[in-house]
C-alpha positions as CSV (number, residue, x, y, z in Angstrom):
1,M,91.0,-77.2,11.0
2,F,92.0,-79.1,14.2
3,S,95.1,-81.1,14.8
4,T,95.0,-84.8,15.5
5,G,95.9,-84.2,19.1
6,Q,93.1,-81.7,19.6
7,L,90.5,-84.1,18.1
8,I,91.7,-86.9,20.3
9,F,91.5,-84.6,23.3
10,A,88.0,-83.4,22.4
11,I,86.7,-87.0,21.9
12,L,88.2,-88.2,25.2
13,F,86.9,-85.2,27.0
14,V,83.3,-85.7,25.7
15,I,83.5,-89.4,26.6
16,A,84.7,-88.6,30.1
17,F,82.1,-85.9,30.6
18,V,79.3,-88.1,29.6
19,V,80.5,-90.9,31.8
20,A,80.8,-88.5,34.8
21,M,77.3,-87.1,34.1
22,V,75.7,-90.6,34.0
23,F,77.5,-91.6,37.2
24,V,76.4,-88.4,39.0
25,Y,72.8,-88.7,37.7
26,R,72.5,-92.4,38.9
27,K,73.9,-91.4,42.3
28,D,71.3,-88.6,42.7
29,K,68.4,-90.3,41.0
30,R,66.5,-91.2,44.3
31,M,66.9,-87.6,45.5
32,H,65.6,-86.2,42.2
33,D,62.6,-88.6,42.2
34,K,61.7,-87.4,45.7
35,N,62.3,-83.7,45.3
36,Y,61.2,-83.1,41.7
37,K,58.0,-85.1,41.5
38,G,55.7,-83.7,38.7
39,V,58.4,-81.9,36.8
40,G,57.4,-83.8,33.6
41,W,54.0,-82.1,33.7
42,V,55.7,-78.6,33.9
43,L,57.8,-79.4,30.8
44,F,54.7,-80.8,29.0
45,F,52.7,-77.6,29.6
46,F,55.6,-75.4,28.8
47,V,56.0,-77.1,25.4
48,I,52.3,-76.8,24.8
49,F,52.5,-73.1,25.6
50,I,55.3,-72.5,23.2
51,I,53.4,-74.4,20.4
52,F,50.4,-72.2,21.3
53,L,52.4,-69.0,20.9
54,F,53.7,-70.2,17.4
55,I,50.1,-70.9,16.4
56,I,48.9,-67.5,17.5
57,K,51.9,-65.9,15.6
58,Y,51.0,-67.8,12.5
59,F,47.4,-66.8,12.5
60,L,48.1,-63.1,13.3
61,N,50.6,-62.9,10.4
62,N,48.1,-64.3,7.8
């Protein structure tokens, strides 16, 4: 499906992208910790809400 050159390029691109994202995240970690305090709770309640919607859908269909 893909040529050898395309596969090598894709693998190198993914590796470079992940390395760049880790570097940028580490650089901005202090700022994120200060500005986005409590974001974990928002994610937690969002997941709970989605689960609750699936439960309601299940009981309404039965």
